[in-house]
C-alpha positions in Angstrom: 87.9 62.0 306.7 91.2 63.2 308.2 91.8 59.7 309.7 91.1 57.8 306.5 93.4 60.3 304.7 96.3 59.9 307.1 95.9 55.9 306.4 96.7 56.4 302.8 100.0 55.8 301.5 101.4 58.6 299.2 100.8 56.6 296.2 97.2 56.3 296.8 96.8 59.8 297.6 98.4 60.6 294.2 96.1 58.4 292.4 93.1 59.9 294.2 94.2 63.2 293.4 94.9 62.5 289.8 91.5 60.8 289.1 89.7 63.7 290.7 91.3 66.1 288.4 90.5 63.6 285.4 86.6 63.5 286.6 86.6 67.3 287.0 84.2 67.7 284.2 81.6 65.5 286.0 81.4 67.7 289.2 83.7 70.5 289.2 83.2 71.5 293.0 83.4 68.1 294.4 86.3 67.0 292.6 88.1 70.2 293.4 87.5 69.4 296.9 88.8 66.1 296.7 91.9 67.2 295.1 92.3 69.8 297.8 92.0 67.2 300.6 94.7 64.8 298.9 97.0 67.8 298.4 96.4 69.0 302.0 97.1 65.5 303.3 100.5 65.1 301.2 101.5 69.0 302.2 100.9 68.0 305.9 103.3 65.1 305.5 105.8 67.4 303.8 105.8 69.8 307.1 103.4 72.6 305.3 100.5 73.4 307.6 97.2 75.1 306.5 93.6 74.7 307.3 91.5 72.1 305.6 88.8 73.6 303.9 85.3 72.7 304.5 83.1 71.7 301.4 80.8 74.7 302.1 83.8 77.2 301.8 84.2 76.0 298.3 80.8 76.0 297.2 77.2 75.8 298.3 75.8 72.3 299.3 73.8 72.0 296.1 76.5 73.0 293.9 78.8 70.8 295.5 76.7 67.8 295.3 75.7 68.4 291.8 76.8 65.4 289.7 78.9 64.2 292.7 77.3 60.8 292.9 78.3 60.1 289.2 81.8 61.5 289.9 82.2 59.3 292.8 81.0 56.3 291.0 83.7 57.0 288.4 86.4 57.7 290.8 85.6 54.3 292.2 85.7 52.5 288.9 89.0 54.3 287.9 90.6 53.3 291.1 89.6 49.6 290.8 86.2 48.6 291.2 82.9 49.2 292.9 84.4 49.4 296.4 87.9 50.7 295.3 90.8 49.0 296.6 90.8 48.1 300.5 93.2 51.0 301.2 90.9 53.6 299.6 87.8 52.1 301.0 87.7 54.4 303.9 88.1 57.5 302.1 85.5 56.6 299.5 83.1 55.8 302.3 83.7 59.1 303.7 83.3 60.8 300.7 79.8 59.0 300.2 78.7 60.2 303.7 79.6 63.6 303.1 77.6 63.7 299.8 74.4 62.4 302.0 74.8 65.3 304.0 75.1 67.8 301.3 72.2 66.3 299.6 69.9 66.9 302.6 70.6 70.5 302.4 69.5 71.0 298.7 
């Protein structure tokens, strides 16, 4: 996830953060974490250093994954299609893998 975030330009990070805020009503824990990782990377680039939270530090896996597939699909759609723009593809793929792991622990 960190490498995928590092590869994104600032405008793509802002777009990811903004759409996660807009989709917050679908899956609040999942979208709050997306906002956190986008802010974390933007802050890291600006010279602010703090720990990136793991999803389980935000919510238990079952809560984190609740409606997250729907939110991820909406985020993909909002960011430009089924796979998202090429620049966002690795981040969206990493989010999907993260959801798979969380769903195993439900």
